[in-house]
N, C-alpha and C positions, 0 to 999 in steps of 0.2 A: 134602142139604147140612147137615153137622153143624156149625153155627156158633153154636148157642145158648150154649155156654160162652163164646165170644168176646164175644157181645153183652152178657153179664152182667158182663164185666170192666170195661167202660167206665165211668168215673166214680170210680175209685180207683187208687192206686198198688199194683201187684201183681207178684208173681213166682210164676208158676204153670205147670203143664203145660196147654197150650192145644190143644184138638182142632181139627183142620184141616177146613175145609169144602170142600176140593178136593183133587185128586189130583196131587201134584207130579210123579209119574212120567209123567203124560201130557205134561208140558212137556219133560222130559228124555229121553223115549223109552225108559224102563226097564221098560215093561210095566205090568200091573195090580197094584196093591198089595192085600194082604189086608186084611180088616176090622180085624184086630188091629193091624197096623202103621199103618194109616191113623189109628186112634184116638189113637195116641201120637206122631204125626208131628211136631208142632210143637216139642216140647221146652219148655225154659224160655224164657219171653218176658215182657217187662214192657210195660205201657202206663201213661202218665201222663195224667190228665185235666187239661188246661191251663185248663179253666174254673173250677177250684178251686185253693185254696192259693196264690193270688197276687193282688195288687192293686197299684195305683199307689203305695201307701205302704210296700210291702215293700222292704227294702233289696236292691239288686242283689247286694251282697257275700254276703248270706245264702245265695244259691244257688251261688255260684262259689268261695267261699273254700276249701271242702273239696277241690275238684278242682284248685285251683291256678291257675285262670284269673283273674288279677287285673287285667289291663290290656286291656280290650276294644278300645282304640285300636290295638293291635297285631294285631288279627284283622279280616279283611275277608270279607264274603260278597257274592256278586253281587246287584245291586239287584233289587227286586221291585216289584209294583204292588198297590194296595189291594184289587183284585178277586180276587187269588190266594188259594188255600187253601195254607197252609204246612204241609208234612208232613215230619217228620224221622224217619229210621229208621237204626239203626246195628247193626253186627255186629262180632264179633271176626274171624271167618273164614267161608269157605264150606266146605261138605262136598264140593265138586267142584272139580277142578283144570282150568284152561283150558289148551289147547294153545298159546295165545298169551300172551306175557308183556307186561305194561305196566310192568315194573320192571327189565328187563334179565335176563340169564341167571343172575344170582346171587340172584334172589328168586322165590319161588313165588307165582303169581297164581291167585286163585280166581275163580269165576264164579257169579253169582246171577241167576236169572230174576226179572224184575219185570213183573207183569201189571197194567196200568192199568185200573181198573174204569170202566165207563160213568158219565158224569155231565156236568153243565153247567159247573161252575166250573173255571177253569184252575188248574193245580197248580204250586206251587213246591216242589221236592223237595230236601231235604238228606239225602244218602246217605253214610254213613261206614263205614269198616272199619279194622281194625288192619292186616291183610295187604293187599298189592296186590290190586285187585279190578276185574273187569269186571261191569257191571250190564247185563244183556241185556233190553231192553224189548220188550213186545208188548202187544196189547190196544188200548185207546182212547188211543194215544200222542199224538193231537192235543190232548189236554187238558194235556200237559206244556208249561208256558211256560218253565221254567228248571230245570236240575238243578245243584245245588252239590255237588261231590264232595269228600270228605275221606278221608284215610288217614293212619294213624300212620307207615306206610312212605312216605318222601319222597325225592325225588332230592336230589343235592347242592345244587341251586338252591332247594330247599324246596318243589317242586311235588309234590302228592300223586300217588302211583303208582296211578292209577285211570283208568277209561275206561268208555264205554258202547257198546252196540250198539242199533240200532233208532231212534236219534235223530240229527238233524243237529248239526253242530258249533256252530251259532249258538245252540243252547239249552244248551250245556255251559259250566259255570263251575267255579271251584275255591274251596274254603275255604282262605285263605292267611293266614299270619302266624306270628310266633314264639310267640305266646301263645294259639294257637287249639287247637281240639280235633282229634284224629285220629279213631280208631275209638271208638265208645261202645257197650257192650253191657250195661251195668248201669244201674239206675235213678238212682244217684247221679251218674254221668256224664251221664245224660240230662237231669237238672235243670240241669247246667252249660250244656248245649247250649241248653236252653230259655231260660236267662238271657241267653246271648250273642245269641240270636236277638232277644230283646226289646231288648237294648242296641244292636244294630247295625241291625236292620231296623225296630225300633219295634213289632214284634208278636211274640208267641210262636207256636210251631207249634200248630195246632189238633189235630194228631195227632202223638204222639211215642211211639216205642217202639223195641224192639231185642231181639236174641237173640244168644247166643254163636256158634252155627254153624247155618246153614240152607242150603237149596238154592234156595228161591224165596220170594217175598213178593207179596201183592196190595196195591196202594195205590190209594186212600188208606186203606183199612180196616185195613192192617197185619196181615193174616192171613198167617202165615208157615208154612213147611213144611220138614221135614227129609227126607232120603233115606229111603225106606221099604223098599228092598231094596238089596243090594250090586250095584253096577253090573257088567256083564259085562266080562271081560278083553279088551282089544283084541287083534286078531290079531297074532301074532309076539311077544307079551310073555310073560315067564316067569310061570308060575302061582304059584309059591311066593312070590315077592316081590310079585306083584300082590295076593295075599291079605293080605300085610303092609301094603301101601299102602292097601288098602280099610279097614283098621282106623282110619286117620286121615281118609281121603277116601272114604266109602262111596258118594258120588255119582259117583265115577269120574272119567274123563278126558272133558272136553267138547271136541270138535274144533271149532275156530273159524277162520273165514277172517279173516286179519289185515286184509284190505282193508275188512272190515265193522266194524272196531273204531275208534271215535273216542276217542283217548286224550289225556289232558292232556300226556303225554310221547310216547314212542315205543312203538308196538305191533309186536312181532316174534315169530315162531314160535320155540318152543324147538327147538334141535337135540338137546339131551339134557334130558329132563324132570327136575324136582327130586326129591330124596330117593328113597324106595323105588319110586316110579313110574319114576324114571330107572334105578334098578338093574334093575327088571323089563324095561325097554326094552333096556338094554345086554346083559343075559344073553340075551334073545331074539335079539339081533343077533350074538351070538357074541363080543362084545368083553370080556365078564366071565364068569367061572365062579364059582359058589357052592361053596365048599369047607366043610370042617368047622370052623366058627368064623371064617371070613374069606372075603373075595371076592378072587379072583385076576384082575388086569387082564391079559388075554392079548394085547391089541393096543392100539396107540396110540389114545387118545380125546382130543378137544379139551380137555375140562375135566371135573372131577368133577360129579356131580349136585349141584345147589344145596341148601343148608340141610340138610346131614347133621349136624345138631346135636341135643343132648339125646338123646331116645329114638330119634331117627333115625340116630345115629352108628353106624359100623361099623368093621371092620378091613379094610384093603386090603393085598394083597401084589402086588408087581410081578413079572410073569413075566420070565425072563431076556431081556435085549435090548430090553425095552419101556420107553420113556421115561415119566417121571412126567407125569401130566396137568397142564394149567394150572388156574387157578381155586383156590378155597378148599375144602379138605376138611372145613371146619367143625370139629366135635369128633371127627372120625374119625381113626384112626391109619393111616398109610401106611408100609409096611415095604418097603425096597428090598433090594438084594442083599448087604448086610452089616449087622452089628449096629449100626453107627453111622449107617447110612443110613435114618433114620426122619424122618417128617414128620407134622405135625399133633399131635394129643393122643394119646400112646401110654403 
């Protein structure tokens, strides 16, 4: 167990490369990692020691003004009890994609494994992400008294696009409010979460940390891990676009039973996966062909793969007689059968 680096971090605010003391591939079924990849697995992660740098005389505004959280009365957290250990952990995204969405077909849902370590104290967990997220629990889950989920991605009603596996619905709650936090992956944002916890719950988290993109985390120690190998291509998927997808999601596609997902909103399986994974899926199914510089849609599909924006954007051309898909092509260009028949960003 190579966790000496982790132990040495506690007590200061840090942004470092953290060595992982466990094998995330064991959780995701990707095989055995090499020693080299295991040593660099966690990537950049911060921890804030909440026993320092705060006292009852410190103004609340000093922690939250920089992050813009000025009205804690507009933010709510599920209640807790004095005996719980409050743990807050945030990410921007996961390195793995879920086969089930908790944000509808227009949003990409990630999945992160959460292993609860043995212990006697009950846990109150604040888990936050920027992207829609499923947090898949294992280990000593009987310790989890309550989970408060937050995400920057929210439904029109303001509900975080998030869910859990391995816990019952009675233990699930949401971070709600117009002036609340979504995902947090930096120390500055983490301090705002710390202050909001103090203002709303009357206590700060005893463990507070986060990372930009991971596949798994152990709690309450906050030991996190990244994908150490590129996940294998699913059967029937196109290899070229799968390699492109793996640049963004090296943890691959995690097949999930929607009946096992307890979501704040609705959990539903993707018919067409988002971005390059969706392209890999559609090419493998014969609905799309990759040409020189564009993708030809050769038969009708229900909708474009979601989130074809930024670096994920592509050029589509419609084959003769094929109707344009539904949905949003994002930043992609869709060319029809005439020079004026263009859609999207061309």
